[in-house]
HTML snippet that shows the backbone in 3Dmol.js (N, CA, C, O; Angstrom):
<script src="https://3Dmol.org/build/3Dmol-min.js"></script>
<div id="view" style="width:600px;height:400px;position:relative"></div>
<script>
const pdb = `
ATOM      1  N   MET A   1     -96.214  52.579 156.739  1.00  0.00           N
ATOM      2  CA  MET A   1     -94.885  52.236 156.256  1.00  0.00           C
ATOM      3  C   MET A   1     -95.006  51.093 155.256  1.00  0.00           C
ATOM      4  O   MET A   1     -95.880  50.233 155.364  1.00  0.00           O
ATOM      5  N   ALA A   2     -94.107  51.109 154.287  1.00  0.00           N
ATOM      6  CA  ALA A   2     -94.120  50.087 153.240  1.00  0.00           C
ATOM      7  C   ALA A   2     -93.661  48.741 153.801  1.00  0.00           C
ATOM      8  O   ALA A   2     -92.703  48.670 154.570  1.00  0.00           O
ATOM      9  N   ASN A   3     -94.355  47.686 153.407  1.00  0.00           N
ATOM     10  CA  ASN A   3     -94.009  46.347 153.877  1.00  0.00           C
ATOM     11  C   ASN A   3     -93.323  45.511 152.799  1.00  0.00           C
ATOM     12  O   ASN A   3     -92.355  44.805 153.083  1.00  0.00           O
ATOM     13  N   ALA A   4     -93.810  45.586 151.584  1.00  0.00           N
ATOM     14  CA  ALA A   4     -93.254  44.789 150.490  1.00  0.00           C
ATOM     15  C   ALA A   4     -91.894  45.356 150.075  1.00  0.00           C
ATOM     16  O   ALA A   4     -91.690  46.569 150.126  1.00  0.00           O
ATOM     17  N   PRO A   5     -90.970  44.494 149.668  1.00  0.00           N
ATOM     18  CA  PRO A   5     -89.654  44.970 149.229  1.00  0.00           C
ATOM     19  C   PRO A   5     -89.737  45.984 148.086  1.00  0.00           C
ATOM     20  O   PRO A   5     -88.984  46.957 148.059  1.00  0.00           O
ATOM     21  N   ALA A   6     -90.651  45.755 147.149  1.00  0.00           N
ATOM     22  CA  ALA A   6     -90.790  46.687 146.024  1.00  0.00           C
ATOM     23  C   ALA A   6     -91.291  48.045 146.505  1.00  0.00           C
ATOM     24  O   ALA A   6     -90.885  49.082 145.981  1.00  0.00           O
ATOM     25  N   ALA A   7     -92.161  48.034 147.490  1.00  0.00           N
ATOM     26  CA  ALA A   7     -92.679  49.288 148.035  1.00  0.00           C
ATOM     27  C   ALA A   7     -91.585  50.042 148.783  1.00  0.00           C
ATOM     28  O   ALA A   7     -91.526  51.271 148.736  1.00  0.00           O
ATOM     29  N   LYS A   8     -90.720  49.298 149.475  1.00  0.00           N
ATOM     30  CA  LYS A   8     -89.605  49.932 150.184  1.00  0.00           C
ATOM     31  C   LYS A   8     -88.639  50.572 149.194  1.00  0.00           C
ATOM     32  O   LYS A   8     -88.154  51.683 149.410  1.00  0.00           O
ATOM     33  N   LYS A   9     -88.370  49.862 148.118  1.00  0.00           N
ATOM     34  CA  LYS A   9     -87.479  50.403 147.089  1.00  0.00           C
ATOM     35  C   LYS A   9     -88.103  51.646 146.467  1.00  0.00           C
ATOM     36  O   LYS A   9     -87.412  52.638 146.234  1.00  0.00           O
ATOM     37  N   SER A  10     -89.394  51.598 146.200  1.00  0.00           N
ATOM     38  CA  SER A  10     -90.099  52.736 145.623  1.00  0.00           C
ATOM     39  C   SER A  10     -89.998  53.954 146.534  1.00  0.00           C
ATOM     40  O   SER A  10     -89.826  55.078 146.063  1.00  0.00           O
ATOM     41  N   LEU A  11     -90.105  53.726 147.825  1.00  0.00           N
ATOM     42  CA  LEU A  11     -89.988  54.802 148.794  1.00  0.00           C
ATOM     43  C   LEU A  11     -88.585  55.410 148.765  1.00  0.00           C
ATOM     44  O   LEU A  11     -88.434  56.632 148.796  1.00  0.00           O
ATOM     45  N   ARG A  12     -87.564  54.558 148.707  1.00  0.00           N
ATOM     46  CA  ARG A  12     -86.177  55.052 148.627  1.00  0.00           C
ATOM     47  C   ARG A  12     -85.980  55.896 147.373  1.00  0.00           C
ATOM     48  O   ARG A  12     -85.372  56.965 147.421  1.00  0.00           O
ATOM     49  N   GLN A  13     -86.502  55.400 146.244  1.00  0.00           N
ATOM     50  CA  GLN A  13     -86.356  56.121 144.984  1.00  0.00           C
ATOM     51  C   GLN A  13     -87.059  57.471 145.039  1.00  0.00           C
ATOM     52  O   GLN A  13     -86.543  58.472 144.540  1.00  0.00           O
ATOM     53  N   THR A  14     -88.235  57.491 145.646  1.00  0.00           N
ATOM     54  CA  THR A  14     -88.992  58.730 145.746  1.00  0.00           C
ATOM     55  C   THR A  14     -88.232  59.775 146.551  1.00  0.00           C
ATOM     56  O   THR A  14     -88.187  60.946 146.174  1.00  0.00           O
ATOM     57  N   VAL A  15     -87.637  59.350 147.653  1.00  0.00           N
ATOM     58  CA  VAL A  15     -86.877  60.270 148.505  1.00  0.00           C
ATOM     59  C   VAL A  15     -85.700  60.856 147.722  1.00  0.00           C
ATOM     60  O   VAL A  15     -85.448  62.060 147.776  1.00  0.00           O
ATOM     61  N   THR A  16     -84.990  60.002 147.003  1.00  0.00           N
ATOM     62  CA  THR A  16     -83.838  60.449 146.218  1.00  0.00           C
ATOM     63  C   THR A  16     -84.261  61.421 145.125  1.00  0.00           C
ATOM     64  O   THR A  16     -83.647  62.474 144.949  1.00  0.00           O
ATOM     65  N   ARG A  17     -85.302  61.069 144.401  1.00  0.00           N
ATOM     66  CA  ARG A  17     -85.761  61.899 143.286  1.00  0.00           C
ATOM     67  C   ARG A  17     -86.315  63.229 143.774  1.00  0.00           C
ATOM     68  O   ARG A  17     -86.100  64.265 143.144  1.00  0.00           O
ATOM     69  N   THR A  18     -87.030  63.202 144.901  1.00  0.00           N
ATOM     70  CA  THR A  18     -87.588  64.427 145.449  1.00  0.00           C
ATOM     71  C   THR A  18     -86.475  65.384 145.834  1.00  0.00           C
ATOM     72  O   THR A  18     -86.564  66.583 145.569  1.00  0.00           O
ATOM     73  N   ALA A  19     -85.430  64.862 146.456  1.00  0.00           N
ATOM     74  CA  ALA A  19     -84.291  65.699 146.851  1.00  0.00           C
ATOM     75  C   ALA A  19     -83.623  66.305 145.626  1.00  0.00           C
ATOM     76  O   ALA A  19     -83.267  67.484 145.625  1.00  0.00           O
ATOM     77  N   ARG A  20     -83.454  65.506 144.591  1.00  0.00           N
ATOM     78  CA  ARG A  20     -82.821  65.990 143.364  1.00  0.00           C
ATOM     79  C   ARG A  20     -83.667  67.083 142.712  1.00  0.00           C
ATOM     80  O   ARG A  20     -83.147  68.112 142.283  1.00  0.00           O
ATOM     81  N   ASN A  21     -84.967  66.846 142.646  1.00  0.00           N
ATOM     82  CA  ASN A  21     -85.872  67.816 142.029  1.00  0.00           C
ATOM     83  C   ASN A  21     -85.916  69.112 142.824  1.00  0.00           C
ATOM     84  O   ASN A  21     -85.975  70.199 142.250  1.00  0.00           O
ATOM     85  N   ARG A  22     -85.888  68.991 144.145  1.00  0.00           N
ATOM     86  CA  ARG A  22     -85.930  70.193 144.983  1.00  0.00           C
ATOM     87  C   ARG A  22     -84.714  71.075 144.759  1.00  0.00           C
ATOM     88  O   ARG A  22     -84.841  72.299 144.711  1.00  0.00           O
ATOM     89  N   THR A  23     -83.531  70.473 144.621  1.00  0.00           N
ATOM     90  CA  THR A  23     -82.332  71.282 144.432  1.00  0.00           C
ATOM     91  C   THR A  23     -82.389  72.026 143.098  1.00  0.00           C
ATOM     92  O   THR A  23     -81.976  73.182 143.006  1.00  0.00           O
ATOM     93  N   LYS A  24     -82.899  71.360 142.074  1.00  0.00           N
ATOM     94  CA  LYS A  24     -82.992  72.015 140.767  1.00  0.00           C
ATOM     95  C   LYS A  24     -84.000  73.157 140.792  1.00  0.00           C
ATOM     96  O   LYS A  24     -83.742  74.230 140.246  1.00  0.00           O
ATOM     97  N   MET A  25     -85.140  72.929 141.423  1.00  0.00           N
ATOM     98  CA  MET A  25     -86.160  73.977 141.484  1.00  0.00           C
ATOM     99  C   MET A  25     -85.749  75.106 142.414  1.00  0.00           C
ATOM    100  O   MET A  25     -86.120  76.258 142.191  1.00  0.00           O
ATOM    101  N   LYS A  26     -84.986  74.789 143.454  1.00  0.00           N
ATOM    102  CA  LYS A  26     -84.521  75.827 144.365  1.00  0.00           C
ATOM    103  C   LYS A  26     -83.584  76.782 143.635  1.00  0.00           C
ATOM    104  O   LYS A  26     -83.643  77.994 143.840  1.00  0.00           O
ATOM    105  N   ALA A  27     -82.727  76.239 142.790  1.00  0.00           N
ATOM    106  CA  ALA A  27     -81.821  77.077 142.007  1.00  0.00           C
ATOM    107  C   ALA A  27     -82.612  78.029 141.113  1.00  0.00           C
ATOM    108  O   ALA A  27     -82.276  79.208 141.004  1.00  0.00           O
ATOM    109  N   VAL A  28     -83.657  77.517 140.477  1.00  0.00           N
ATOM    110  CA  VAL A  28     -84.494  78.345 139.602  1.00  0.00           C
ATOM    111  C   VAL A  28     -85.186  79.430 140.419  1.00  0.00           C
ATOM    112  O   VAL A  28     -85.190  80.599 140.031  1.00  0.00           O
ATOM    113  N   ARG A  29     -85.772  79.041 141.556  1.00  0.00           N
ATOM    114  CA  ARG A  29     -86.501  79.999 142.386  1.00  0.00           C
ATOM    115  C   ARG A  29     -85.597  81.110 142.910  1.00  0.00           C
ATOM    116  O   ARG A  29     -85.979  82.280 142.907  1.00  0.00           O
ATOM    117  N   GLU A  30     -84.395  80.741 143.361  1.00  0.00           N
ATOM    118  CA  GLU A  30     -83.474  81.740 143.899  1.00  0.00           C
ATOM    119  C   GLU A  30     -83.049  82.733 142.825  1.00  0.00           C
ATOM    120  O   GLU A  30     -82.979  83.935 143.081  1.00  0.00           O
ATOM    121  N   LEU A  31     -82.769  82.240 141.632  1.00  0.00           N
ATOM    122  CA  LEU A  31     -82.381  83.136 140.548  1.00  0.00           C
ATOM    123  C   LEU A  31     -83.539  84.040 140.141  1.00  0.00           C
ATOM    124  O   LEU A  31     -83.330  85.209 139.815  1.00  0.00           O
ATOM    125  N   ARG A  32     -84.763  83.505 140.157  1.00  0.00           N
ATOM    126  CA  ARG A  32     -85.942  84.327 139.837  1.00  0.00           C
ATOM    127  C   ARG A  32     -86.047  85.486 140.812  1.00  0.00           C
ATOM    128  O   ARG A  32     -86.292  86.622 140.408  1.00  0.00           O
ATOM    129  N   LYS A  33     -85.863  85.202 142.095  1.00  0.00           N
ATOM    130  CA  LYS A  33     -85.956  86.249 143.115  1.00  0.00           C
ATOM    131  C   LYS A  33     -84.853  87.283 142.942  1.00  0.00           C
ATOM    132  O   LYS A  33     -85.092  88.481 143.093  1.00  0.00           O
ATOM    133  N   GLU A  34     -83.641  86.823 142.624  1.00  0.00           N
ATOM    134  CA  GLU A  34     -82.526  87.740 142.403  1.00  0.00           C
ATOM    135  C   GLU A  34     -82.820  88.677 141.236  1.00  0.00           C
ATOM    136  O   GLU A  34     -82.562  89.877 141.319  1.00  0.00           O
ATOM    137  N   ILE A  35     -83.357  88.130 140.154  1.00  0.00           N
ATOM    138  CA  ILE A  35     -83.663  88.945 138.979  1.00  0.00           C
ATOM    139  C   ILE A  35     -84.750  89.955 139.301  1.00  0.00           C
ATOM    140  O   ILE A  35     -84.646  91.122 138.924  1.00  0.00           O
ATOM    141  N   GLU A  36     -85.799  89.513 140.000  1.00  0.00           N
ATOM    142  CA  GLU A  36     -86.878  90.430 140.345  1.00  0.00           C
ATOM    143  C   GLU A  36     -86.366  91.566 141.226  1.00  0.00           C
ATOM    144  O   GLU A  36     -86.775  92.715 141.054  1.00  0.00           O
ATOM    145  N   ALA A  37     -85.476  91.257 142.164  1.00  0.00           N
ATOM    146  CA  ALA A  37     -84.896  92.288 143.021  1.00  0.00           C
ATOM    147  C   ALA A  37     -84.016  93.232 142.207  1.00  0.00           C
ATOM    148  O   ALA A  37     -84.038  94.444 142.418  1.00  0.00           O
ATOM    149  N   ALA A  38     -83.244  92.674 141.277  1.00  0.00           N
ATOM    150  CA  ALA A  38     -82.369  93.504 140.451  1.00  0.00           C
ATOM    151  C   ALA A  38     -83.184  94.424 139.542  1.00  0.00           C
ATOM    152  O   ALA A  38     -82.785  95.561 139.289  1.00  0.00           O
ATOM    153  N   ILE A  39     -84.313  93.940 139.056  1.00  0.00           N
ATOM    154  CA  ILE A  39     -85.167  94.770 138.200  1.00  0.00           C
ATOM    155  C   ILE A  39     -85.746  95.932 139.009  1.00  0.00           C
ATOM    156  O   ILE A  39     -85.814  97.060 138.521  1.00  0.00           O
ATOM    157  N   GLU A  40     -86.161  95.652 140.242  1.00  0.00           N
ATOM    158  CA  GLU A  40     -86.699  96.708 141.097  1.00  0.00           C
ATOM    159  C   GLU A  40     -85.646  97.757 141.410  1.00  0.00           C
ATOM    160  O   GLU A  40     -85.956  98.945 141.502  1.00  0.00           O
ATOM    161  N   GLU A  41     -84.407  97.326 141.573  1.00  0.00           N
ATOM    162  CA  GLU A  41     -83.307  98.245 141.880  1.00  0.00           C
ATOM    163  C   GLU A  41     -82.690  98.850 140.624  1.00  0.00           C
ATOM    164  O   GLU A  41     -81.744  99.634 140.707  1.00  0.00           O
ATOM    165  N   LYS A  42     -83.219  98.489 139.476  1.00  0.00           N
ATOM    166  CA  LYS A  42     -82.763  98.989 138.172  1.00  0.00           C
ATOM    167  C   LYS A  42     -81.297  98.652 137.911  1.00  0.00           C
ATOM    168  O   LYS A  42     -80.541  99.472 137.391  1.00  0.00           O
ATOM    169  N   LYS A  43     -80.910  97.435 138.280  1.00  0.00           N
ATOM    170  CA  LYS A  43     -79.555  96.954 138.019  1.00  0.00           C
ATOM    171  C   LYS A  43     -79.534  96.156 136.725  1.00  0.00           C
ATOM    172  O   LYS A  43     -80.578  95.782 136.190  1.00  0.00           O
ATOM    173  N   ASP A  44     -78.315  95.899 136.227  1.00  0.00           N
ATOM    174  CA  ASP A  44     -78.171  95.098 135.008  1.00  0.00           C
ATOM    175  C   ASP A  44     -78.477  93.636 135.324  1.00  0.00           C
ATOM    176  O   ASP A  44     -77.950  93.077 136.287  1.00  0.00           O
ATOM    177  N   THR A  45     -79.330  93.025 134.509  1.00  0.00           N
ATOM    178  CA  THR A  45     -79.769  91.659 134.778  1.00  0.00           C
ATOM    179  C   THR A  45     -79.306  90.674 133.717  1.00  0.00           C
ATOM    180  O   THR A  45     -79.711  89.512 133.734  1.00  0.00           O
ATOM    181  N   LYS A  46     -78.470  91.118 132.803  1.00  0.00           N
ATOM    182  CA  LYS A  46     -78.074  90.261 131.686  1.00  0.00           C
ATOM    183  C   LYS A  46     -77.412  88.954 132.160  1.00  0.00           C
ATOM    184  O   LYS A  46     -77.738  87.871 131.675  1.00  0.00           O
ATOM    185  N   GLU A  47     -76.486  89.078 133.107  1.00  0.00           N
ATOM    186  CA  GLU A  47     -75.778  87.898 133.621  1.00  0.00           C
ATOM    187  C   GLU A  47     -76.729  86.970 134.368  1.00  0.00           C
ATOM    188  O   GLU A  47     -76.680  85.750 134.210  1.00  0.00           O
ATOM    189  N   LEU A  48     -77.595  87.569 135.183  1.00  0.00           N
ATOM    190  CA  LEU A  48     -78.536  86.769 135.969  1.00  0.00           C
ATOM    191  C   LEU A  48     -79.516  86.022 135.074  1.00  0.00           C
ATOM    192  O   LEU A  48     -79.879  84.881 135.360  1.00  0.00           O
ATOM    193  N   VAL A  49     -79.944  86.665 133.992  1.00  0.00           N
ATOM    194  CA  VAL A  49     -80.899  86.027 133.084  1.00  0.00           C
ATOM    195  C   VAL A  49     -80.264  84.817 132.416  1.00  0.00           C
ATOM    196  O   VAL A  49     -80.915  83.785 132.253  1.00  0.00           O
ATOM    197  N   SER A  50     -79.007  84.933 132.031  1.00  0.00           N
ATOM    198  CA  SER A  50     -78.356  83.781 131.397  1.00  0.00           C
ATOM    199  C   SER A  50     -78.201  82.636 132.397  1.00  0.00           C
ATOM    200  O   SER A  50     -78.327  81.469 132.026  1.00  0.00           O
ATOM    201  N   LYS A  51     -77.925  82.965 133.672  1.00  0.00           N
ATOM    202  CA  LYS A  51     -77.841  81.928 134.703  1.00  0.00           C
ATOM    203  C   LYS A  51     -79.207  81.277 134.929  1.00  0.00           C
ATOM    204  O   LYS A  51     -79.309  80.061 135.093  1.00  0.00           O
ATOM    205  N   LEU A  52     -80.254  82.106 134.936  1.00  0.00           N
ATOM    206  CA  LEU A  52     -81.605  81.574 135.115  1.00  0.00           C
ATOM    207  C   LEU A  52     -81.979  80.655 133.967  1.00  0.00           C
ATOM    208  O   LEU A  52     -82.522  79.573 134.188  1.00  0.00           O
ATOM    209  N   PHE A  53     -81.693  81.078 132.744  1.00  0.00           N
ATOM    210  CA  PHE A  53     -82.024  80.248 131.579  1.00  0.00           C
ATOM    211  C   PHE A  53     -81.283  78.917 131.636  1.00  0.00           C
ATOM    212  O   PHE A  53     -81.832  77.877 131.271  1.00  0.00           O
ATOM    213  N   LYS A  54     -80.040  78.954 132.093  1.00  0.00           N
ATOM    214  CA  LYS A  54     -79.267  77.723 132.209  1.00  0.00           C
ATOM    215  C   LYS A  54     -79.902  76.798 133.252  1.00  0.00           C
ATOM    216  O   LYS A  54     -80.013  75.592 133.032  1.00  0.00           O
ATOM    217  N   ALA A  55     -80.318  77.368 134.388  1.00  0.00           N
ATOM    218  CA  ALA A  55     -80.947  76.568 135.439  1.00  0.00           C
ATOM    219  C   ALA A  55     -82.278  75.990 134.958  1.00  0.00           C
ATOM    220  O   ALA A  55     -82.607  74.840 135.250  1.00  0.00           O
ATOM    221  N   ILE A  56     -83.039  76.799 134.219  1.00  0.00           N
ATOM    222  CA  ILE A  56     -84.325  76.327 133.686  1.00  0.00           C
ATOM    223  C   ILE A  56     -84.091  75.192 132.695  1.00  0.00           C
ATOM    224  O   ILE A  56     -84.801  74.186 132.717  1.00  0.00           O
ATOM    225  N   ASP A  57     -83.103  75.355 131.831  1.00  0.00           N
ATOM    226  CA  ASP A  57     -82.804  74.314 130.844  1.00  0.00           C
ATOM    227  C   ASP A  57     -82.366  73.006 131.510  1.00  0.00           C
ATOM    228  O   ASP A  57     -82.737  71.919 131.066  1.00  0.00           O
ATOM    229  N   LYS A  58     -81.576  73.125 132.575  1.00  0.00           N
ATOM    230  CA  LYS A  58     -81.143  71.925 133.295  1.00  0.00           C
ATOM    231  C   LYS A  58     -82.335  71.230 133.943  1.00  0.00           C
ATOM    232  O   LYS A  58     -82.441  70.005 133.903  1.00  0.00           O
ATOM    233  N   ALA A  59     -83.226  72.010 134.539  1.00  0.00           N
ATOM    234  CA  ALA A  59     -84.414  71.429 135.175  1.00  0.00           C
ATOM    235  C   ALA A  59     -85.310  70.768 134.130  1.00  0.00           C
ATOM    236  O   ALA A  59     -85.912  69.727 134.392  1.00  0.00           O
ATOM    237  N   THR A  60     -85.396  71.370 132.956  1.00  0.00           N
ATOM    238  CA  THR A  60     -86.213  70.803 131.888  1.00  0.00           C
ATOM    239  C   THR A  60     -85.605  69.503 131.379  1.00  0.00           C
ATOM    240  O   THR A  60     -86.317  68.532 131.123  1.00  0.00           O
ATOM    241  N   LYS A  61     -84.302  69.491 131.237  1.00  0.00           N
ATOM    242  CA  LYS A  61     -83.623  68.294 130.753  1.00  0.00           C
ATOM    243  C   LYS A  61     -83.805  67.124 131.725  1.00  0.00           C
ATOM    244  O   LYS A  61     -83.865  65.966 131.312  1.00  0.00           O
ATOM    245  N   ALA A  62     -83.890  67.441 133.019  1.00  0.00           N
ATOM    246  CA  ALA A  62     -84.060  66.405 134.037  1.00  0.00           C
ATOM    247  C   ALA A  62     -85.531  66.088 134.282  1.00  0.00           C
ATOM    248  O   ALA A  62     -85.852  65.356 135.219  1.00  0.00           O
ATOM    249  N   ASN A  63     -86.424  66.619 133.465  1.00  0.00           N
ATOM    250  CA  ASN A  63     -87.871  66.417 133.581  1.00  0.00           C
ATOM    251  C   ASN A  63     -88.447  66.921 134.898  1.00  0.00           C
ATOM    252  O   ASN A  63     -89.444  66.391 135.388  1.00  0.00           O
ATOM    253  N   VAL A  64     -87.823  67.938 135.465  1.00  0.00           N
ATOM    254  CA  VAL A  64     -88.370  68.575 136.658  1.00  0.00           C
ATOM    255  C   VAL A  64     -89.409  69.600 136.214  1.00  0.00           C
ATOM    256  O   VAL A  64     -90.443  69.771 136.859  1.00  0.00           O
ATOM    257  N   LEU A  65     -89.124  70.269 135.119  1.00  0.00           N
ATOM    258  CA  LEU A  65     -90.046  71.238 134.514  1.00  0.00           C
ATOM    259  C   LEU A  65     -90.488  70.710 133.155  1.00  0.00           C
ATOM    260  O   LEU A  65     -89.711  70.074 132.442  1.00  0.00           O
ATOM    261  N   HIS A  66     -91.723  70.974 132.810  1.00  0.00           N
ATOM    262  CA  HIS A  66     -92.211  70.646 131.470  1.00  0.00           C
ATOM    263  C   HIS A  66     -91.619  71.658 130.495  1.00  0.00           C
ATOM    264  O   HIS A  66     -91.368  72.803 130.870  1.00  0.00           O
ATOM    265  N   LYS A  67     -91.395  71.251 129.257  1.00  0.00           N
ATOM    266  CA  LYS A  67     -90.736  72.135 128.292  1.00  0.00           C
ATOM    267  C   LYS A  67     -91.558  73.388 128.014  1.00  0.00           C
ATOM    268  O   LYS A  67     -90.990  74.458 127.794  1.00  0.00           O
ATOM    269  N   ASN A  68     -92.876  73.278 128.019  1.00  0.00           N
ATOM    270  CA  ASN A  68     -93.701  74.462 127.784  1.00  0.00           C
ATOM    271  C   ASN A  68     -93.651  75.420 128.970  1.00  0.00           C
ATOM    272  O   ASN A  68     -93.669  76.637 128.789  1.00  0.00           O
ATOM    273  N   THR A  69     -93.588  74.877 130.170  1.00  0.00           N
ATOM    274  CA  THR A  69     -93.458  75.708 131.365  1.00  0.00           C
ATOM    275  C   THR A  69     -92.133  76.456 131.325  1.00  0.00           C
ATOM    276  O   THR A  69     -92.069  77.643 131.648  1.00  0.00           O
ATOM    277  N   ALA A  70     -91.086  75.760 130.930  1.00  0.00           N
ATOM    278  CA  ALA A  70     -89.763  76.377 130.835  1.00  0.00           C
ATOM    279  C   ALA A  70     -89.773  77.493 129.792  1.00  0.00           C
ATOM    280  O   ALA A  70     -89.233  78.574 130.028  1.00  0.00           O
ATOM    281  N   ALA A  71     -90.380  77.233 128.658  1.00  0.00           N
ATOM    282  CA  ALA A  71     -90.441  78.238 127.593  1.00  0.00           C
ATOM    283  C   ALA A  71     -91.218  79.456 128.065  1.00  0.00           C
ATOM    284  O   ALA A  71     -90.831  80.591 127.788  1.00  0.00           O
ATOM    285  N   ARG A  72     -92.312  79.222 128.776  1.00  0.00           N
ATOM    286  CA  ARG A  72     -93.130  80.332 129.285  1.00  0.00           C
ATOM    287  C   ARG A  72     -92.348  81.165 130.300  1.00  0.00           C
ATOM    288  O   ARG A  72     -92.400  82.394 130.266  1.00  0.00           O
ATOM    289  N   MET A  73     -91.627  80.502 131.198  1.00  0.00           N
ATOM    290  CA  MET A  73     -90.831  81.213 132.196  1.00  0.00           C
ATOM    291  C   MET A  73     -89.750  82.053 131.530  1.00  0.00           C
ATOM    292  O   MET A  73     -89.544  83.215 131.879  1.00  0.00           O
ATOM    293  N   LYS A  74     -89.067  81.447 130.571  1.00  0.00           N
ATOM    294  CA  LYS A  74     -87.996  82.160 129.884  1.00  0.00           C
ATOM    295  C   LYS A  74     -88.541  83.364 129.130  1.00  0.00           C
ATOM    296  O   LYS A  74     -87.937  84.436 129.144  1.00  0.00           O
ATOM    297  N   SER A  75     -89.668  83.189 128.481  1.00  0.00           N
ATOM    298  CA  SER A  75     -90.283  84.272 127.724  1.00  0.00           C
ATOM    299  C   SER A  75     -90.663  85.431 128.640  1.00  0.00           C
ATOM    300  O   SER A  75     -90.396  86.592 128.328  1.00  0.00           O
ATOM    301  N   ARG A  76     -91.281  85.114 129.757  1.00  0.00           N
ATOM    302  CA  ARG A  76     -91.723  86.156 130.681  1.00  0.00           C
ATOM    303  C   ARG A  76     -90.556  86.922 131.280  1.00  0.00           C
ATOM    304  O   ARG A  76     -90.617  88.144 131.421  1.00  0.00           O
ATOM    305  N   PHE A  77     -89.491  86.206 131.633  1.00  0.00           N
ATOM    306  CA  PHE A  77     -88.343  86.908 132.199  1.00  0.00           C
ATOM    307  C   PHE A  77     -87.602  87.723 131.152  1.00  0.00           C
ATOM    308  O   PHE A  77     -87.042  88.773 131.465  1.00  0.00           O
ATOM    309  N   GLN A  78     -87.593  87.253 129.931  1.00  0.00           N
ATOM    310  CA  GLN A  78     -86.967  88.033 128.862  1.00  0.00           C
ATOM    311  C   GLN A  78     -87.756  89.323 128.643  1.00  0.00           C
ATOM    312  O   GLN A  78     -87.172  90.390 128.450  1.00  0.00           O
ATOM    313  N   LYS A  79     -89.082  89.220 128.675  1.00  0.00           N
ATOM    314  CA  LYS A  79     -89.931  90.409 128.542  1.00  0.00           C
ATOM    315  C   LYS A  79     -89.676  91.390 129.677  1.00  0.00           C
ATOM    316  O   LYS A  79     -89.558  92.594 129.452  1.00  0.00           O
ATOM    317  N   MET A  80     -89.591  90.869 130.899  1.00  0.00           N
ATOM    318  CA  MET A  80     -89.359  91.721 132.068  1.00  0.00           C
ATOM    319  C   MET A  80     -88.024  92.463 131.970  1.00  0.00           C
ATOM    320  O   MET A  80     -87.943  93.658 132.255  1.00  0.00           O
ATOM    321  N   THR A  81     -86.995  91.746 131.570  1.00  0.00           N
ATOM    322  CA  THR A  81     -85.676  92.388 131.491  1.00  0.00           C
ATOM    323  C   THR A  81     -85.614  93.382 130.345  1.00  0.00           C
ATOM    324  O   THR A  81     -84.959  94.418 130.456  1.00  0.00           O
ATOM    325  N   ASN A  82     -86.292  93.075 129.241  1.00  0.00           N
ATOM    326  CA  ASN A  82     -86.315  94.033 128.128  1.00  0.00           C
ATOM    327  C   ASN A  82     -87.072  95.296 128.518  1.00  0.00           C
ATOM    328  O   ASN A  82     -86.668  96.399 128.150  1.00  0.00           O
ATOM    329  N   ALA A  83     -88.160  95.146 129.254  1.00  0.00           N
ATOM    330  CA  ALA A  83     -88.938  96.298 129.685  1.00  0.00           C
ATOM    331  C   ALA A  83     -88.164  97.145 130.681  1.00  0.00           C
ATOM    332  O   ALA A  83     -88.259  98.372 130.665  1.00  0.00           O
ATOM    333  N   SER A  84     -87.399  96.496 131.546  1.00  0.00           N
ATOM    334  CA  SER A  84     -86.636  97.250 132.556  1.00  0.00           C
ATOM    335  C   SER A  84     -85.426  97.940 131.937  1.00  0.00           C
ATOM    336  O   SER A  84     -84.933  98.923 132.490  1.00  0.00           O
ATOM    337  N   ALA A  85     -84.942  97.449 130.811  1.00  0.00           N
ATOM    338  CA  ALA A  85     -83.790  98.058 130.156  1.00  0.00           C
ATOM    339  C   ALA A  85     -84.140  99.381 129.477  1.00  0.00           C
ATOM    340  O   ALA A  85     -83.276 100.230 129.258  1.00  0.00           O
ATOM    341  N   LYS A  86     -85.410  99.538 129.153  1.00  0.00           N
ATOM    342  CA  LYS A  86     -85.830 100.764 128.462  1.00  0.00           C
ATOM    343  C   LYS A  86     -85.948 101.935 129.399  1.00  0.00           C
ATOM    344  O   LYS A  86     -86.291 103.037 128.971  1.00  0.00           O
TER     345      LYS A  86
END
`;
const viewer = $3Dmol.createViewer("view");
viewer.addModel(pdb, "pdb");
viewer.setStyle({}, {cartoon: {color: "spectrum"}});
viewer.zoomTo();
viewer.render();
</script>
């Protein structure tokens, strides 16, 4: 356990930031799973993809995701949805 006041504050900040980051990443993960399920069922994914892109952009803006990781994720899901539309 942290003894110094600065270490205690650091611990509090870490807990807060971890919780915030988890909620943002959970939103991304849940939407990814929904899209993958919709693609398997051959459903329309246009709405879900826009929601996923919005969640990815929010996570990137909050520095939860690196911008290149976000771009790669968006690119891959766009490819998947385009392939399933054909």
